[in-house]
Steps between C-alpha positions, in 0.01 A plus 500: 500500500350539152849475345551168685173372351611610155826311538327187632247485218758587235697196622188295430480645149868414452422138595240499223756646256740220590228245417467660157877484443503132596249441219708697250257791516602865533539532880222732604287425804203664667281471807175676588456588867177587678480569875855373547432166329612377161185433299657449159835380365638490150811461294554528128355208304490641147731237353364208702138575414553666159300788646590861424301606808692260725674779689563463873271792585211369291519157664523647852206735435284213366583287803424788739161554337417133544627493859302809599203405282502851357650667194538823696835495680472851643658413835790307345864568430682328216873430542692424182871462435502717185314815407176389330430519128196674344288182501564433868439863590165474322412196709595686818284797404205281403525293818529819710829393664583765760882491488774341293844451650761410240858386525690631198435746222421358156662731243321357194139440607477656846158659541523618860729789414802380299349529152156629592274502802172329420426437867447868572362619169274797581215392270444158660236445768749313723864570578745262665743622764860416397788405729834412347748408407587303815761223524595614151844341486369160606202507264694625199772247584251218444442627148868563425600154623220333304587667171876448551432129553279490192771664288758255635278201413443630149871557453575144619238357264645699213850377583380138525328520162818640343702211644274236343 
């Protein structure tokens, strides 16, 4: 049953990632779940808001805190389409998120095990349970498709400028 919940909520995070892609943002989406309900949603908005902290996880965590009227999210699970970066892991630790479920590994900045594991660092006063990757092919496909499309657009623009 838990696996079914993971798949359901990861689909919701994917919907958020698709919103980001529609805006021309890197397609990463996140949802925070508490007691079976989504209490926070987010998708990347770094470019749109000129905000280096505009990561999907950060936005979803902020919204969850407002929804629950509490910065402590100890009974919450965060679902995110890509393995979180160090900044987002820090926010999860500081907000006391119980569990993170992520879609695909992030080979450059992954901080839930790919490059390092900040979420379970022995010296911290809070550790986050990690589940993932799940739906890896689908989540990494969002990224691959986005960057392939971006490269194609750049190539077309380059070709058009050469033809002028």
